[in-house]
N, C-alpha and C positions, 0 to 999 in steps of 0.2 A: 135443610134439616131443621124442622120446627115441630112443635107439638101437633100431632095429628088432630085435625078437627077444631083447632083453636086459631082464631084470627087475631094476630098480634097488632094488626093495624087499627084495631078498636081501642088500643091504649093511646091516649092523647100524646102527641109529641111533647117531650119534656116533662111528662107527668112526675117521674121520680126525681128529676132535677129540681122541680119546683118544691118538692118536699125538702130537699137538701137546702135550698135557698132560704128556708124559714129560719134556720139556725136555732131551732127550738123544738121541743116535743120529743116523744118517744121514738117516732119513726125517723126523725133526723138523727137522733143519738144512735140508733141502730145502724144506719148507713155510715155515719161518721166513724164509729168504732170498727166496722167491717173494713172500710177503705184504709183506715190507719193500720190495721193489722196486716193487710196485704202490702201496703207501701213499706212497712218495716221489714218485709222479707224479700224484697227484690234486690237488695244491695244498692249498687250505684251503676245502673245500666247506662250505656250510651244511647241505646235505642230500645224502645219497649213497644210491644204489640198487645193491645187490649182487645180480646176476642169477645164479641157480644157487648160492645161498649155502650149500647143504648144511647141516651142523650149526652154522653160524654162527661158525666159528673166526676168520675175518678181521674181521668186525664186532666180535666180542667181545674181541679182543686188540690190534687195531692202529688203532682209529679213535676214540680218546678225544676228546670235545668235538665230535663230529659227529652230527647227527641221521641215523640209518641205518635203512633198510628192506632186509631180505633176503628174497628170494623164491625159491621152489624148488617144483617140481612134486611132490616127495615130502613128503607130510603127516607121515611118520615123522621125517624129518630136520628139518623145520620145527618139529615138536613138541619134539624134543630141543633145538634152538636156542633155542626160547622158554623152556624150563625152565632152561636153563643161563645164557643171556645176555640175555634180554629185560629191558628197563628203560625209564625215561622217554624215553631217546634211542635205544633199540634195539628195533625191531619186526621180526617175522618173519611171513611170509604165504605162502599158495599162490596168491595172485592172479597173473593173467597180465598181460603188458605191455599188452594191449588193455584189460583192466579198469582198470589204473592210468591209462592215457591217458583213458579215458572219465570217470574220477573227477577229472580235471584235475591229476593229480600231475605235478610237475616237480622236476628234480634238477640240482645243479651238477656232480655226478660220477656216472658209472655204471661199475661194474666187472663183468667176466665172467672169472672166474679158472678156467682149465682147464675150460671148458664146451663151446665150439663143436666140439671134436673128438669129442664124444659124439653130435652131431647129423648127420643126413643133410645133404649139402652144400646142398641147396635150403632146408632148414629153417634152417640156420645163416645163410644169406643173408637169409632173411626176418626172423630174430631181430635181426640187425644193423640192418636197415632199421626195424624196429618200435621199437628202442631210441632212435633219433635224435630223434624228436619229444618224447621225455620229458626231453630235456636243455634247459636254458635256453640262451640265445643264445651265451654265452661258456663253456658247460660243456665237460666232457671225458669221453671214454670211454677206459677202460684195459682191455686184453684180454691174457690170456696163453693160450698153447696150446703143446703140444709142438712142437719144431723137428725135423722129420724130415730135416733136413740137418745133423745133429749125431750125437752118440753115443746120442741118445734111443732109437732102435730096439733097441739092445743093452741099455740100461737097462730098457726095458719088458719085453723078453724075460726078463731076469733076475728082475725083480720078479714076473712072472707065475708063476714057478716057486718063489717063496719066500713069497708072500703069500696070505692067505685070499681077498682080492679081486683078481681078474685083470682085465687091461686089454685083452687081445687081442680080446674081443668088444665092448668098450665104445668103443674108439677107432677109429671108422670113417671119420673125416674128417681127412685128414692134410695139414697145412699146411707150406708153405715161405714164406719171407719175402715174395717177390714176389706170391704168390697172396693172402696175407692183406691186403697193402696194396691190391691191386687190388679186392678185394671190399669193403673199407671205402670206397674211392672210389666204387664202383658203388652202394653204399648211401647215398651222398649226403654222406659226411663230407669234411672239408677238413683241411689241415695234418696229413696222415697221416704218422706216423713209426713204423717197425717196427725194433726192435733185438732184442737177445737178453739173457737173464738166466739165472742159475743154471748155472754151468759145472761144474767138477769139485770145487769147494770143499766141498760137503756130505760128500764121502767122507772128508774129514779129520776128521769128527766123532769117529771112534774115538780121536783124539788130543786132543780137547777143542774146545769151541765157540769159544774165543777164536781158535784157529788158523783155524777155518772163516771167521770174520769177516775176518781179515787176508787170507786167500787170496781171498775174494770181492771185497774192495776192490781187490786187485791185478788180479784177473780183469776187473772192471768197467772199470778204467782202460785195459786193453788189449783190450776187447771180447771178453773170455773166450777170447782166442787162437783165435777161430773155433770154440770148443767150447761156446757157450751152448746149453743143452739146452731152453730155453723161448724162444719168440718173445714179445716184449712190444710191443704196439701201443698207441699214444696218438694220438687223433684228436679233432677238434672238429666240432660239428654244422653 
């Protein structure tokens, strides 16, 4: 299940992790705020599955004390994640959700961080449904995806003209809040809540990361003034 016509192997292994390692700049601030928002909503899981883990940045930097499995279809990204972040409590694999289910794997939390926008709509719905049986009864799924009722389309257009990696061919499944909530309900989830995350705070990174954190805290208090660029969904199986 990948974007039709797009070759993800052209993205260099570790590309996004290298951005995170800089610990500076707008793109680092964006990813850091996103990962923190997800980590804040998973509670205290014993085991976590990160679907579409890429180079392992989230597992490797935000989930201390949690047994984690990251899966991705890209062997190159999984290989990078394994070399950089694998350990006694961190595993990375190209296993499918069907293979995990057949092996009897279960998790207290599942995350999908900016994944479903890369999939055809039908494939994304199937993925949401396939993840639910992997959760324990009181587990939680946390999902982020671009909010196409925000400034995201403008940001995406700008990034496409400045970055080696472009999104215009990758992001084929464009969500708004009501649609994401409805598809989670259709997939059998309950207690579905869809909010927003990551407003304009990352753009203050040119003035320092401390300012980014302060602005994001204010933005979160006021629901990012309607300018949250990511949808953030939380649901129970």
